[in-house]
All heavy atoms as an XYZ file, in Angstrom:
773
protein
N      -1.738     -6.103     19.060
C      -2.686     -7.112     19.485
C      -3.144     -7.893     18.255
O      -3.425     -7.313     17.215
C      -3.876     -6.435     20.174
C      -4.945     -7.417     20.586
S      -6.313     -6.665     21.453
C      -5.612     -6.502     23.060
N      -3.231     -9.168     18.384
C      -3.676    -10.014     17.279
C      -5.195    -10.013     17.178
O      -5.895     -9.944     18.187
C      -3.177    -11.441     17.472
C      -1.678    -11.564     17.342
C      -1.248    -13.008     17.451
C       0.251    -13.097     17.281
N       0.706    -14.467     17.283
N      -5.670    -10.105     15.934
C      -7.111    -10.096     15.675
C      -7.828    -11.181     16.477
O      -8.897    -10.948     17.036
C      -7.356    -10.286     14.177
C      -8.788    -10.306     13.774
C      -8.887    -10.447     12.265
C     -10.245    -10.866     11.816
N     -10.323    -11.066     10.379
N      -7.235    -12.349     16.567
C      -7.886    -13.453     17.281
C      -7.973    -13.204     18.785
O      -8.725    -13.872     19.484
C      -7.204    -14.796     16.981
C      -5.722    -14.831     17.261
C      -4.842    -14.462     16.072
O      -5.357    -14.012     15.047
O      -3.620    -14.623     16.190
N      -7.226    -12.225     19.291
C      -7.283    -11.888     20.710
C      -8.274    -10.763     21.024
O      -8.452    -10.401     22.175
C      -5.898    -11.483     21.218
C      -4.921    -12.641     21.189
O      -5.314    -13.802     21.223
N      -3.646    -12.330     21.106
N      -8.890    -10.221     19.987
C      -9.855     -9.135     20.181
C     -11.224     -9.686     20.538
O     -11.613    -10.754     20.099
C      -9.995     -8.317     18.888
C      -8.791     -7.524     18.439
C      -9.059     -6.907     17.077
C      -8.476     -6.437     19.450
N     -11.936     -8.909     21.308
C     -13.315     -9.238     21.618
C     -14.190     -8.280     20.806
O     -14.222     -7.082     21.068
C     -13.572     -9.047     23.108
O     -14.934     -9.242     23.372
N     -14.842     -8.825     19.799
C     -15.698     -7.982     18.963
C     -16.930     -8.773     18.554
O     -16.936     -9.989     18.536
C     -14.954     -7.471     17.718
C     -14.440     -8.550     16.810
C     -15.215     -9.025     15.759
C     -13.179     -9.101     16.981
C     -14.754    -10.023     14.919
C     -12.707    -10.093     16.140
C     -13.489    -10.546     15.102
O     -13.040    -11.524     14.270
N     -17.990     -8.035     18.230
C     -19.237     -8.702     17.889
C     -19.559     -8.637     16.399
O     -20.453     -9.339     15.940
C     -20.388     -8.074     18.685
O     -20.494     -6.703     18.390
N     -18.823     -7.794     15.670
C     -19.149     -7.618     14.253
C     -17.913     -7.125     13.524
O     -17.247     -6.202     13.974
C     -20.282     -6.611     14.158
C     -20.840     -6.339     12.803
C     -21.156     -7.251     11.839
C     -21.179     -5.076     12.255
N     -21.666     -6.619     10.732
C     -21.699     -5.273     10.974
C     -21.101     -3.768     12.748
C     -22.119     -4.232     10.159
C     -21.531     -2.745     11.950
C     -22.035     -2.979     10.676
N     -17.612     -7.758     12.403
C     -16.451     -7.393     11.594
C     -16.920     -7.326     10.144
O     -16.848     -8.321      9.419
C     -15.361     -8.447     11.767
C     -14.041     -8.050     11.199
C     -13.692     -7.981      9.878
C     -12.870     -7.695     11.930
N     -12.388     -7.594      9.745
C     -11.859     -7.419     10.993
C     -12.586     -7.585     13.276
C     -10.563     -7.035     11.371
C     -11.315     -7.218     13.638
C     -10.318     -6.944     12.700
N     -17.422     -6.177      9.685
C     -18.006     -6.056      8.340
C     -16.948     -5.912      7.242
O     -16.647     -4.817      6.774
C     -18.877     -4.807      8.450
C     -18.167     -3.970      9.462
C     -17.561     -4.944     10.449
N     -16.384     -7.023      6.825
C     -15.303     -7.019      5.835
C     -15.728     -6.433      4.499
O     -14.909     -5.872      3.781
C     -14.784     -8.439      5.642
C     -14.127     -8.992      6.879
C     -13.723    -10.426      6.694
C     -13.167    -10.947      8.004
N     -12.984    -12.357      8.040
N     -17.006     -6.534      4.170
C     -17.476     -6.055      2.871
C     -17.508     -4.533      2.769
O     -17.713     -4.003      1.690
C     -18.874     -6.606      2.574
C     -18.862     -8.107      2.385
O     -17.819     -8.640      1.956
O     -19.888     -8.742      2.670
N     -17.297     -3.838      3.854
C     -17.296     -2.377      3.833
C     -15.857     -1.843      3.822
O     -15.627     -0.648      3.651
C     -18.122     -1.813      5.019
C     -18.684     -0.437      4.685
C     -17.331     -1.791      6.287
C     -19.859     -0.447      3.773
N     -14.897     -2.720      3.975
C     -13.484     -2.319      3.967
C     -13.062     -1.865      2.574
O     -13.714     -2.176      1.577
C     -12.614     -3.500      4.409
N     -11.968     -1.138      2.518
C     -11.444     -0.712      1.218
C     -10.992     -1.942      0.427
O     -10.635     -2.973      0.997
C     -10.289      0.268      1.397
O      -9.244     -0.300      2.148
N     -11.014     -1.799     -0.878
C     -10.627     -2.914     -1.746
C      -9.145     -3.251     -1.574
O      -8.335     -2.405     -1.169
C     -10.899     -2.548     -3.210
O     -10.053     -1.483     -3.611
N      -8.805     -4.494     -1.877
C      -7.397     -4.914     -1.821
C      -6.537     -4.034     -2.721
O      -5.443     -3.623     -2.341
C      -7.251     -6.379     -2.245
C      -7.770     -7.344     -1.207
O      -7.912     -6.943     -0.028
O      -8.048     -8.502     -1.568
N      -7.042     -3.749     -3.908
C      -6.293     -2.922     -4.867
C      -6.000     -1.548     -4.263
O      -4.871     -1.055     -4.359
C      -7.089     -2.785     -6.167
C      -6.409     -1.965     -7.212
C      -7.244     -1.865     -8.470
C      -6.569     -0.972     -9.499
N      -7.378     -0.778    -10.691
N      -6.998     -0.945     -3.655
C      -6.814      0.376     -3.064
C      -5.847      0.328     -1.884
O      -4.954      1.171     -1.762
C      -8.168      0.953     -2.633
C      -8.147      2.361     -2.059
C      -7.514      3.352     -3.034
C      -9.555      2.793     -1.705
N      -6.004     -0.665     -1.020
C      -5.092     -0.794      0.127
C      -3.662     -1.003     -0.325
O      -2.727     -0.424      0.225
C      -5.525     -1.956      1.031
C      -6.535     -1.576      2.070
C      -6.711     -2.642      3.144
N      -6.866     -3.992      2.657
C      -8.012     -4.505      2.212
N      -9.093     -3.757      2.159
N      -8.083     -5.750      1.813
N      -3.476     -1.834     -1.338
C      -2.111     -2.103     -1.822
C      -1.498     -0.870     -2.463
O      -0.301     -0.616     -2.304
C      -2.121     -3.282     -2.784
C      -2.345     -4.599     -2.072
C      -2.441     -5.761     -3.025
C      -2.757     -7.031     -2.263
N      -2.957     -8.187     -3.136
N      -2.294     -0.090     -3.181
C      -1.742      1.124     -3.803
C      -1.412      2.180     -2.741
O      -0.464      2.937     -2.882
C      -2.690      1.685     -4.854
O      -3.853      2.213     -4.265
N      -2.189      2.234     -1.670
C      -1.922      3.151     -0.555
C      -0.671      2.726      0.197
O       0.209      3.534      0.472
C      -3.138      3.204      0.365
C      -2.928      3.903      1.676
C      -2.265      5.118      1.755
C      -3.426      3.358      2.848
C      -2.088      5.764      2.971
C      -3.262      3.996      4.062
C      -2.590      5.200      4.125
N      -0.582      1.461      0.531
C       0.597      0.868      1.181
C       1.049      1.648      2.421
O       2.236      1.758      2.695
C       1.742      0.745      0.172
C       2.829     -0.192      0.638
O       2.520     -1.168      1.362
O       4.006      0.060      0.301
N       0.093      2.237      3.149
C       0.363      2.979      4.385
C       1.381      4.105      4.202
O       2.125      4.438      5.113
C       0.789      2.030      5.507
C      -0.212      0.969      5.777
N      -1.405      1.236      6.414
C      -0.240     -0.350      5.464
C      -2.101      0.110      6.487
N      -1.436     -0.857      5.923
N       1.408      4.668      3.008
C       2.295      5.796      2.689
C       1.533      7.093      2.983
O       0.549      7.401      2.310
C       2.702      5.720      1.215
C       3.646      6.827      0.803
O       3.765      7.841      1.515
O       4.267      6.673     -0.271
N       1.991      7.839      3.968
C       1.293      9.072      4.367
C       1.098     10.033      3.202
O       0.106     10.759      3.150
C       2.054      9.774      5.491
C       1.930      9.081      6.825
C       2.625      9.838      7.948
O       2.626     11.088      7.914
O       3.163      9.170      8.836
N       2.045     10.061      2.269
C       1.939     10.954      1.112
C       0.783     10.566      0.194
O       0.303     11.392     -0.570
C       3.252     10.967      0.314
C       4.401     11.569      1.106
O       4.144     12.404      2.007
O       5.567     11.226      0.828
N       0.345      9.329      0.279
C      -0.754      8.839     -0.566
C      -2.102      8.855      0.163
O      -3.119      8.481     -0.405
C      -0.457      7.406     -1.029
C       0.774      7.273     -1.906
C       0.988      5.812     -2.260
C       2.237      5.605     -3.073
N       2.464      4.178     -3.343
N      -2.102      9.301      1.419
C      -3.316      9.207      2.232
C      -4.477     10.027      1.668
O      -5.614      9.573      1.663
C      -3.048      9.603      3.688
C      -4.232      9.407      4.580
C      -4.666      8.122      4.906
C      -4.940     10.482      5.076
C      -5.773      7.921      5.719
C      -6.051     10.298      5.895
C      -6.463      9.014      6.216
N      -4.201     11.209      1.204
C      -5.263     12.057      0.669
C      -5.972     11.378     -0.500
O      -7.204     11.365     -0.573
C      -4.685     13.402      0.236
O      -5.704     14.234     -0.257
N      -5.189     10.795     -1.410
C      -5.778     10.070     -2.546
C      -6.522      8.825     -2.074
O      -7.602      8.512     -2.573
C      -4.704      9.673     -3.561
C      -4.140     10.872     -4.312
O      -4.835     11.913     -4.400
O      -3.005     10.761     -4.826
N      -5.928      8.115     -1.104
C      -6.578      6.930     -0.547
C      -7.922      7.302      0.067
O      -8.943      6.651     -0.177
C      -5.674      6.277      0.513
C      -6.371      5.205      1.301
C      -6.575      3.953      0.762
C      -6.845      5.468      2.585
C      -7.241      2.958      1.486
C      -7.504      4.490      3.310
C      -7.702      3.231      2.762
N      -7.930      8.363      0.846
C      -9.140      8.823      1.522
C     -10.247      9.124      0.511
O     -11.378      8.674      0.661
C      -8.808     10.070      2.345
C      -9.933     10.657      3.117
C      -9.404     11.849      3.907
C     -10.512     12.569      4.596
N     -10.013     13.704      5.394
N      -9.901      9.841     -0.525
C     -10.873     10.197     -1.566
C     -11.399      8.944     -2.267
O     -12.607      8.800     -2.484
C     -10.183     11.120     -2.568
C     -11.076     12.013     -3.335
C     -10.251     13.044     -4.110
O      -9.064     12.887     -4.374
N     -10.905     14.123     -4.474
N     -10.502      8.041     -2.624
C     -10.891      6.814     -3.328
C     -11.718      5.888     -2.449
O     -12.688      5.275     -2.911
C      -9.646      6.073     -3.826
O      -8.949      6.861     -4.763
N     -11.354      5.785     -1.173
C     -12.100      4.918     -0.261
C     -13.509      5.463     -0.040
O     -14.485      4.711     -0.022
C     -11.344      4.749      1.049
C     -11.986      3.793      2.039
C     -12.785      2.725      1.618
C     -11.786      3.938      3.396
C     -13.366      1.857      2.529
C     -12.349      3.074      4.313
C     -13.145      2.042      3.879
O     -13.716      1.184      4.781
N     -13.639      6.776      0.097
C     -14.971      7.366      0.249
C     -15.828      7.080     -0.986
O     -17.019      6.816     -0.862
C     -14.872      8.869      0.495
C     -14.474      9.221      1.904
C     -14.498     10.722      2.096
C     -14.276     11.091      3.533
N     -14.395     12.537      3.740
N     -15.210      7.105     -2.158
C     -15.940      6.778     -3.392
C     -16.380      5.317     -3.346
O     -17.519      4.994     -3.691
C     -15.068      7.041     -4.617
C     -15.594      6.509     -5.919
C     -16.106      7.606     -6.805
C     -16.520      7.138     -8.174
N     -17.680      6.311     -8.263
N     -15.488      4.430     -2.928
C     -15.859      3.014     -2.787
C     -17.019      2.848     -1.804
O     -17.936      2.065     -2.058
C     -14.662      2.180     -2.308
C     -13.644      1.895     -3.360
C     -12.554      0.933     -2.898
O     -12.571      0.486     -1.725
O     -11.690      0.622     -3.716
N     -16.978      3.573     -0.703
C     -18.057      3.481      0.281
C     -19.381      3.939     -0.319
O     -20.411      3.294     -0.127
C     -17.717      4.307      1.524
C     -16.618      3.731      2.414
C     -16.118      4.783      3.396
C     -17.105      2.488      3.134
N     -19.359      5.028     -1.042
C     -20.583      5.543     -1.662
C     -21.160      4.561     -2.679
O     -22.371      4.476     -2.852
C     -20.319      6.896     -2.328
C     -20.055      8.016     -1.354
C     -21.225      8.321     -0.441
O     -22.397      8.120     -0.820
O     -20.964      8.766      0.697
N     -20.282      3.822     -3.350
C     -20.704      2.867     -4.381
C     -21.020      1.482     -3.817
O     -21.485      0.605     -4.545
C     -19.619      2.735     -5.456
C     -19.419      4.018     -6.251
O     -20.315      4.893     -6.224
O     -18.355      4.160     -6.894
N     -20.764      1.273     -2.531
C     -20.939     -0.039     -1.916
C     -22.432     -0.333     -1.692
O     -23.141      0.453     -1.060
C     -20.193     -0.083     -0.580
C     -20.097     -1.461      0.002
O     -21.075     -2.197      0.030
N     -18.916     -1.814      0.483
N     -22.888     -1.460     -2.217
C     -24.295     -1.851     -2.084
C     -24.714     -2.074     -0.632
O     -25.906     -2.050     -0.317
C     -24.575     -3.132     -2.885
C     -24.472     -2.916     -4.379
O     -24.607     -1.752     -4.838
O     -24.253     -3.904     -5.106
N     -23.768     -2.312      0.244
C     -24.075     -2.587      1.648
C     -23.988     -1.358      2.545
O     -24.163     -1.455      3.758
C     -23.125     -3.665      2.179
C     -23.206     -5.008      1.460
C     -22.116     -5.931      1.951
C     -24.572     -5.632      1.659
N     -23.738     -0.180      1.962
C     -23.520      1.015      2.784
C     -24.719      1.357      3.666
O     -24.544      1.691      4.835
C     -23.122      2.206      1.928
C     -24.231      2.806      1.134
C     -23.782      4.029      0.361
C     -24.979      4.543     -0.410
N     -24.639      5.628     -1.280
N     -25.933      1.264      3.127
C     -27.112      1.618      3.927
C     -27.308      0.649      5.090
O     -27.601      1.065      6.218
C     -28.366      1.675      3.052
C     -28.315      2.816      2.050
O     -27.670      3.850      2.345
O     -28.913      2.689      0.967
N     -27.128     -0.627      4.822
C     -27.236     -1.637      5.873
C     -26.174     -1.405      6.951
O     -26.450     -1.489      8.154
C     -27.075     -3.025      5.258
C     -27.149     -4.162      6.232
C     -26.916     -5.520      5.567
O     -27.138     -5.659      4.350
O     -26.493     -6.435      6.290
N     -24.957     -1.111      6.511
C     -23.858     -0.843      7.435
C     -24.174      0.373      8.309
O     -24.034      0.320      9.541
C     -22.558     -0.617      6.651
C     -21.406     -0.173      7.500
C     -20.721     -1.078      8.294
C     -21.002      1.149      7.503
C     -19.657     -0.663      9.092
C     -19.944      1.575      8.289
C     -19.265      0.669      9.080
N     -24.596      1.463      7.677
C     -24.914      2.684      8.431
C     -26.063      2.466      9.403
O     -26.030      2.960     10.536
C     -25.229      3.828      7.467
C     -24.030      4.383      6.707
C     -24.490      5.304      5.584
C     -23.062      5.101      7.640
N     -27.074      1.709      8.993
C     -28.196      1.395      9.883
C     -27.728      0.622     11.108
O     -28.154      0.883     12.235
C     -29.279      0.601      9.147
C     -30.073      1.440      8.168
O     -30.021      2.689      8.243
O     -30.750      0.842      7.306
N     -26.859     -0.340     10.882
C     -26.367     -1.153     11.999
C     -25.533     -0.304     12.962
O     -25.681     -0.411     14.182
C     -25.561     -2.336     11.492
C     -25.012     -3.195     12.618
C     -25.158     -4.627     12.365
C     -24.681     -5.405     13.568
N     -24.992     -6.778     13.511
N     -24.667      0.545     12.412
C     -23.857      1.410     13.266
C     -24.763      2.344     14.067
O     -24.581      2.513     15.276
C     -22.834      2.214     12.432
C     -22.168      3.296     13.279
C     -21.781      1.290     11.834
N     -25.745      2.925     13.409
C     -26.673      3.833     14.095
C     -27.400      3.112     15.231
O     -27.514      3.633     16.338
C     -27.682      4.395     13.093
C     -28.599      5.422     13.684
C     -29.517      6.002     12.623
C     -30.429      7.041     13.220
N     -31.327      7.629     12.234
N     -27.868      1.908     14.970
C     -28.551      1.112     15.993
C     -27.623      0.811     17.163
O     -28.015      0.921     18.322
C     -29.088     -0.200     15.386
O     -30.014      0.129     14.346
C     -29.755     -1.074     16.422
N     -26.397      0.427     16.857
C     -25.432      0.116     17.916
C     -25.129      1.351     18.756
O     -24.986      1.257     19.975
C     -24.144     -0.453     17.323
C     -24.292     -1.818     16.694
C     -24.768     -2.857     17.689
O     -24.269     -2.954     18.811
N     -25.748     -3.637     17.295
N     -25.031      2.509     18.098
C     -24.718      3.744     18.823
C     -25.827      4.156     19.781
O     -25.573      4.879     20.744
C     -24.435      4.876     17.837
C     -23.073      4.812     17.151
C     -23.005      5.835     16.013
C     -21.943      5.032     18.153
N     -27.040      3.694     19.535
C     -28.144      3.984     20.452
C     -27.982      3.227     21.766
O     -28.534      3.632     22.788
C     -29.474      3.627     19.791
C     -29.826      4.557     18.640
C     -31.016      4.070     17.827
O     -31.588      3.009     18.139
O     -31.359      4.765     16.851
N     -27.219      2.133     21.743
C     -27.032      1.295     22.925
C     -25.683      1.516     23.602
O     -25.580      1.494     24.819
C     -27.145     -0.182     22.530
C     -28.456     -0.549     21.897
C     -28.400     -1.973     21.388
C     -29.595     -2.267     20.505
N     -29.463     -3.526     19.796
N     -24.631      1.659     22.796
C     -23.275      1.786     23.328
C     -22.329      2.297     22.250
O     -22.746      2.562     21.135
C     -22.775      0.454     23.897
C     -23.048     -0.721     23.013
N     -22.345     -0.977     21.856
C     -23.964     -1.719     23.107
C     -22.822     -2.079     21.292
N     -23.809     -2.536     22.022
N     -21.075      2.417     22.599
C     -20.070      2.908     21.666
C     -19.804      1.911     20.546
O     -20.001      0.705     20.709
C     -18.752      3.183     22.389
C     -18.838      4.349     23.323
O     -19.635      5.253     23.132
N     -18.019      4.334     24.364
N     -19.308      2.437     19.437
C     -18.842      1.624     18.320
C     -17.353      1.912     18.169
O     -16.944      3.075     18.149
C     -19.589      1.972     17.013
C     -18.959      1.278     15.819
C     -21.064      1.612     17.135
N     -16.559      0.871     18.098
C     -15.116      1.013     17.975
C     -14.680      0.563     16.589
O     -15.038     -0.533     16.153
C     -14.387      0.164     19.038
O     -14.857      0.564     20.330
C     -12.889      0.326     18.952
N     -13.927      1.416     15.912
C     -13.376      1.076     14.599
C     -11.963      0.547     14.822
O     -11.087      1.258     15.323
C     -13.358      2.308     13.697
C     -14.736      2.766     13.312
C     -15.461      3.613     14.128
C     -15.313      2.342     12.127
C     -16.742      4.032     13.789
C     -16.586      2.749     11.774
C     -17.300      3.597     12.606
N     -11.746     -0.691     14.445
C     -10.478     -1.363     14.668
C      -9.667     -1.332     13.377
O     -10.214     -1.475     12.285
C     -10.719     -2.826     15.099
C     -11.541     -2.849     16.389
C      -9.400     -3.563     15.291
C     -12.047     -4.227     16.753
N      -8.368     -1.174     13.508
C      -7.492     -1.165     12.334
C      -6.205     -1.912     12.649
O      -5.829     -2.063     13.810
C      -7.189      0.276     11.897
C      -6.541      1.115     12.961
C      -5.160      1.203     13.045
C      -7.306      1.808     13.893
C      -4.560      1.969     14.030
C      -6.723      2.575     14.875
C      -5.341      2.653     14.933
O      -4.743      3.407     15.918
N      -5.552     -2.355     11.597
C      -4.320     -3.112     11.773
C      -3.073     -2.313     11.456
O      -1.962     -2.790     11.644
N      -3.239     -1.094     10.986
C      -2.090     -0.266     10.611
C      -1.359      0.240     11.848
O      -1.950      0.399     12.911
C      -2.561      0.918      9.775
N      -0.083      0.523     11.685
C       0.702      1.073     12.789
C       0.483      2.578     12.927
O       0.640      3.132     13.998
C       2.181      0.770     12.580
C       2.487     -0.711     12.690
C       3.933     -1.013     12.428
C       4.136     -2.520     12.502
N       5.449     -2.934     12.053
N       0.102      3.224     11.839
C      -0.111      4.662     11.840
C      -1.531      4.965     12.318
O      -2.502      4.589     11.671
C       0.119      5.230     10.430
C       0.102      6.733     10.402
O      -0.727      7.375     11.032
N       1.022      7.301      9.640
N      -1.645      5.652     13.440
C      -2.950      5.914     14.049
C      -3.753      6.995     13.328
O      -4.958      7.081     13.511
C      -2.766      6.312     15.510
C      -2.225      5.199     16.367
C      -2.044      5.606     17.816
O      -2.569      6.659     18.224
O      -1.364      4.871     18.539
N      -3.101      7.813     12.531
C      -3.774      8.930     11.868
C      -4.072      8.687     10.395
O      -4.914      9.376      9.820
C      -2.919     10.195     11.992
C      -2.735     10.658     13.420
C      -1.807     11.852     13.526
O      -1.663     12.591     12.533
O      -1.220     12.028     14.597
N      -3.357      7.780      9.779
C      -3.481      7.547      8.343
C      -3.788      6.074      8.081
O      -2.892      5.296      7.752
C      -2.190      7.959      7.613
C      -1.850      9.399      7.824
N      -0.958      9.809      8.790
C      -2.298     10.514      7.212
C      -0.862     11.124      8.754
N      -1.670     11.578      7.808
N      -5.064      5.712      8.244
C      -5.479      4.332      8.005
C      -6.946      4.317      7.604
O      -7.637      5.332      7.684
C      -5.211      3.459      9.244
C      -6.004      3.904     10.443
O      -7.238      3.824     10.445
N      -5.319      4.394     11.477
N      -7.423      3.164      7.170
C      -8.790      3.098      6.652
C      -9.849      3.296      7.730
O     -10.929      3.806      7.454
C      -9.024      1.818      5.880
C      -9.130      0.561      6.690
C      -9.431     -0.617      5.807
O      -9.306     -0.563      4.593
N      -9.835     -1.708      6.416
N      -9.562      2.960      8.972
C     -10.540      3.158     10.044
C     -10.810      4.643     10.273
O     -11.945      5.035     10.560
C     -10.062      2.500     11.333
N      -9.797      5.471     10.127
C      -9.958      6.913     10.279
C     -10.917      7.431      9.204
O     -11.812      8.232      9.486
C      -8.581      7.626     10.180
C      -8.738      9.131     10.085
C      -7.700      7.244     11.361
N     -10.724      6.966      7.980
C     -11.580      7.389      6.871
C     -13.005      6.879      7.086
O     -13.975      7.628      6.928
C     -11.022      6.890      5.521
C     -11.945      7.278      4.369
C      -9.611      7.413      5.283
N     -13.140      5.626      7.456
C     -14.454      5.026      7.663
C     -15.208      5.747      8.788
O     -16.388      6.082      8.649
C     -14.328      3.534      7.978
C     -15.621      2.775      8.184
C     -16.519      2.850      6.951
C     -15.320      1.318      8.535
N     -14.543      6.022      9.885
C     -15.174      6.723     11.013
C     -15.654      8.107     10.584
O     -16.793      8.502     10.882
C     -14.204      6.832     12.182
C     -14.784      7.554     13.389
C     -13.740      7.643     14.508
C     -14.269      8.346     15.725
N     -14.375      9.792     15.573
N     -14.815      8.846      9.881
C     -15.201     10.193      9.424
C     -16.393     10.118      8.469
O     -17.309     10.942      8.542
C     -14.015     10.879      8.752
N     -16.381      9.131      7.585
C     -17.489      8.953      6.624
C     -18.788      8.621      7.366
O     -19.823      9.187      7.074
C     -17.116      7.861      5.632
C     -18.162      7.575      4.620
C     -18.437      8.283      3.474
C     -19.088      6.481      4.620
N     -19.460      7.686      2.783
C     -19.885      6.586      3.472
C     -19.315      5.427      5.504
C     -20.897      5.673      3.166
C     -20.312      4.513      5.200
C     -21.089      4.646      4.057
N     -18.711      7.743      8.350
C     -19.903      7.380      9.136
C     -20.425      8.600      9.885
O     -21.632      8.864      9.871
C     -19.585      6.223     10.113
C     -20.675      6.066     11.160
C     -19.384      4.917      9.358
N     -19.553      9.339     10.518
C     -19.971     10.540     11.252
C     -20.645     11.529     10.319
O     -21.665     12.128     10.664
C     -18.784     11.178     11.943
C     -18.289     10.382     13.133
C     -17.014     10.920     13.741
O     -16.257     11.675     13.039
O     -16.739     10.601     14.902
N     -20.105     11.703      9.134
C     -20.688     12.617      8.143
C     -22.089     12.143      7.740
O     -23.019     12.939      7.637
C     -19.766     12.658      6.916
C     -20.261     13.503      5.783
C     -19.318     13.402      4.598
O     -18.106     13.570      4.770
O     -19.822     13.138      3.473
N     -22.250     10.861      7.517
C     -23.530     10.306      7.065
C     -24.583     10.317      8.175
O     -25.762     10.489      7.894
C     -23.347      8.872      6.555
C     -22.528      8.767      5.305
C     -23.210      9.489      4.180
C     -22.397      9.500      2.930
N     -23.056     10.252      1.868
N     -24.169     10.137      9.412
C     -25.133     10.044     10.508
C     -25.475     11.402     11.133
O     -26.386     11.466     11.950
C     -24.640      9.074     11.577
C     -24.503      7.618     11.155
C     -24.057      6.755     12.324
C     -25.791      7.089     10.540
N     -24.783     12.426     10.755
C     -25.091     13.767     11.282
C     -26.058     14.509     10.400
O     -26.344     14.298      9.333
C     -23.820     14.587     11.471
C     -23.043     14.119     12.682
O     -23.609     13.642     13.645
N     -21.751     14.251     12.608
């Protein structure tokens, strides 16, 4: 599905992994563990993390939050890491 065909209300690009990190990962499953660790570090260092977590928490009080990704691999992508990080922070 193309991004322009999605119905979404918020796309927080500033919380995504850096271009450098995504390019080094290159959707290689063997590199996922390192990618996951590095992306979590980026999230912890991100100045917008608290605002992002607050917004997700607020949205979850009303309805579901869906993490969208463009990778073909459903188990090894940045949305999986982001979702796990959010769940860890909100629990």
